[in-house]
Structures are given as structure tokens and as C-alpha cells.
C-alpha positions, 0 to 999 in steps of 0.5 A: 159248738154248745159253748159258742154262746149267742147274745140276747135281750137281757129280761128277768125271763132271758136269766131264768134260761141261762142262769143255770150255765156257769164255770166257777172259779171257788171249786164249783162256786162263782168267786163272788155275785155282782161287779161291785163284789167281785171288783172287790175280790168277792168281799160281800159279808159287810159291804153294800152291794146291791142285789147280788148281796142275796146270793151272799149275805142276805142281811146286806140287803137292809144297807138300802134306804127306807122307802125306795127299791132297786133294780139290777140287770146285770150278766157275767162273760165267763172266759176258762182257758183249759188244755189237756196234754199226754206225751207224745199226743197233741194237746186238747185244747177245750173249746169252752171259752166264753159263757154269757150269765145273765142276772136279775134282782128286784128289792124294796125296803118297807120300814125295817123290812126289805124284801125282793126276787132275784135270779143268780147263777150259783156255779158249775163246771165244764170242758168242750173237746172236740172228736179229733182230740186224744179225750175223743177216746178213738170214737171220733165224737166230741167229749165234753161236759157242762154242770150248771146250778141256778137259783131263784132267790127270795130273800128277806131282811129285817132291821133289828135295831140301828146297829143289827140286821138279819137276813134270810133267803129261800132258793128255788134251785135247778141244776143240769148236767151234759156229759159224753166220756169216753173211757177204757174198758178197764177204767169203766169197769173200775168205776162200775159198782153193781148192775143187772141184767146183760150188763153184768151177765158175763164179767162185771168188768166188761158189759159188752164182751170183747170191746176195750172202750166204750162212751157214755153219752148224754147231752142235749140241743139246748144252749142253756140246759143239760139233758140231765135236770133236777129241781130242789130248794136252798136256804141261806141266814145272815146278818150285819151289825154295826160297830160303830159309823166307820165298822161294819161286821158281817156273817152268813150261812148258806146251807147244803142243797136239797136237789134231786136226782137229775135224770134224762129222758127215757132213751136220752142216754147212751153207752156205746163201744168200739166194737159198734154196740150201742145202747140207749137208755136213762142216766141218772146223776145221784145226789149230786148237791151243792155245798154249805158255805160259812162266810164272816167279813168286815168293812172299814171306811178308812176314809170319806173316799177309801173303803177296806172290806175282807172276808173269810169263807170256809165251804164244805166240798168234802160233804158235798162231792166226796163220789159222783155217782150215776145209774144207767137204765137201758131202755132195750132190755139190758138191764142196769148198771151204777157207776161211781166216780171217787172225787173226795174233794177238800173243804175249802178256805177263801180270803177276799180282800178288796177296797173302794176308792171313790175318785169323784162324786161319780166314779169308784174304782175297785181292787181286790184278791180272791185266795184260795186253794185247789179243792180237787185232789190230783188222784181224782181230778178228771180232765172234764171237771177241771175246777182247779184254779186258786188265786184271783186278782180283781179289778172294778169301777162304778160310774153313776150316770145318773141320780137314780142309775150307774153302772158298774163292772168288773174284771176277775182274772185267775192265773193258770193252775197245772195238774196231773191226773194219776193217768199221766193227763196234764191238765192246765186252767186259767181263766179271765171274767167280766161282770157288768151291771145297770142299777136302778132306784125308785 
């Protein structure tokens, strides 16, 4: 099963290969980046949380000391627990329960300027139902999805004066998708928006005469990429302002991505029917994008040992996830057909609350809350893409192992959320995530 990840060496090359696979918890976005931030509920706008700042507010990178450099090597273990059930049928348990995500970041500060390079997963979602479940639709083949988005990030931060720092990032992005979905011909016909050739020669709602169900499939055997792929760009701006020696405020804006359409190879997808017909062709996922994110936050050094932080994020899902559009082009001369799966995601407001307590010179303990609503309306939620979890409780710790090195980890727990689709499928989704990071300063 593709979700059974193999452990591998945590090198930048591995991060480049694997950072696109994620199963995220604020919709399709991570609840936080790096164990320092996630240990504090995902708060990030006005705290120093290492090189993961380039994935959130790049201006926070300016908090490192002049003349120093920092290397972070990290990985996360994401553990979604998803099941789907219908009356009178055995519950279908998703086998996608463990996903490994490496990350890497390097930054250096010279005078007022901080710059660097990093690789981070931005988000994703997916499930794995086996061939014997009702999700297989009688085809006796797995029903699954795996969507991942990753970034190579080039950040800069500039200290304008002792109080104000500004930052920006340019991102090279990639996305990939596997999907194997069974549907009744009635449901498939409802998704069809156009076509040509023999797909629509007889009846737009039944391109294969006599069939009652069909299966759309595109998936590869690579643990780290999907059959449909694309690349593109993204960008972000950020700032921090030191109000006084104890209080810091920050803000950032992540622009909506500019990804190309995801495409499989010319015969990398298929449409099969329950009457035994199979057609091979190219699947194109049209204009899939990651959303804009606006965030503001503040931190307060309440005592030499206690740091408090809070962020408020606004995620523009409605603009990015109104509809999931695909086009299938037959390589066997049957023409093409277009599909649209309405999504109508709601914009999401996320409140991040966190604290860090320095127990002694070496040990720091962290805790936090990540509070959000479910962005997916019940009328459009799909068991293959149940990005429905809401609130998170987070814990973390940091330990200084040497003068130059420290270790950080975090645990995030998202309680179960249950929703019901219009087809009376009951979807339950909870999640337990771990992040680990070693940092070395030069």
C-alpha cells in the first residue's frame, strides 16, 4: 500500500523527493511548520521558530544573531485516522495512516540581511480504501487519493531599523495527485460538463451505453509523487515590529499559488466500466491552486521563563476550492470528456494560541491550541478528500544538546470530526501528528 512509507536518510535530496506528500489539518494546509511553532498551536508570526519561519512569516528569520548561520533538518509523521460507513455495509477504514515528511532549511545573517534556502511540504490530503470496501464500488480494486504540494523556498529578511524587519519569499512549487474513484453512472453523468467523440455520441449522462458504474483511475507506483504532476510558483511577504523589549507583533501574506495544470502521461489514466470496457488516456486537473493566507500575531515575554503567543489567520479557500475540474482525453480515439466536482469550500479563520516555558537552561516546554472550523460544506464533502478536522491540542519540547545544537519535537492531536455526505456516507476523521527537528548554529 502506498501509504506505508519507508524510512530513509534525512538529506536535502530526500526532502526534495518527499516534501510534496502531506495530509493536512487546517483544510489542506499544515497546522504549523516546524516543531517549535506546532508545539505552540501553530503560532508563528511574532516568534523565533527557526528556519520554518520561511514557510510562514519570513521576517521572523531576522531574529537570528548577526554573523551566524543556522541549519535545520526535520521530519514529520502525520497520522490521519479516517473511516467511511453506510447503513447496512461494513465500515471502510482508510489504510493511509502514516506519512513521513522531511524538511530542510538553511539561513545566514550578514548585517541587516538574512537569506537562505528551504524545502517544506505546504499541504495535501488523501485516503486509502481497500478493494473489498464499499468505496471500491464493486470493481474489486482500491479506492484512493493522494494530493501533495511542496515548495523550494528562497527567503530574504531585512532589518530596516532596530524595531522593524521586513521579509519576502519566492517559492518554486510542485503538486501531484493520484486518484482512483468508483462512481455510479448517474453520479458520473452529474459531474460531466462537456465532451466530444464517442463519449457523448449517444447520451451525455452515460458515455458507455449499458454501464451502470465507472471507475476513474490515475496512480503511479512512486511513494513520493502522483501520476498527475505540475509545477509553478508562489510568494509571500512579512514583517515584524518590536513594540518594546517584551512585546513583538508580526504579519504576513501568502499569495495564492500559480501552479500549472496537473497532467498524467498520454496513457497514464483510465476510465473503466462495470460492463468490461476500459479506455486509456490523459487526465488533466485544471487550475488546482493553494489558497492565499493572511495572518497577524503577537508575542509577549511575560517573564524571563515564559513566552506567550497568539496568531489569527484567514485562509482564502473559497477562491481556491470552488470546483475540482478535470478533463480526460482518450488515447484510443474515443474523444474527450470534462468533469467538475463542486467544492464550494468556505474561507477559514484559524486562531493559534501557544506558550513556551523555559524550565531550565537546557529544557523548554511548549503547549498550545489551534482552533478552526471545517471549511468543507457537508453537501460537497467526498470520502476520498475528507479534510474536515477542526481543532487541535499541541504539546512540544526543546532541549539544548550542545552550545551549537538543539533538538525540538511536537505532538498535535486533532479530535474526531464526523460529517455525512448527501449520499448518506458517514465520514469520521481524526489525526495525530509528530514533528522532530535538529538545529545546528555556525
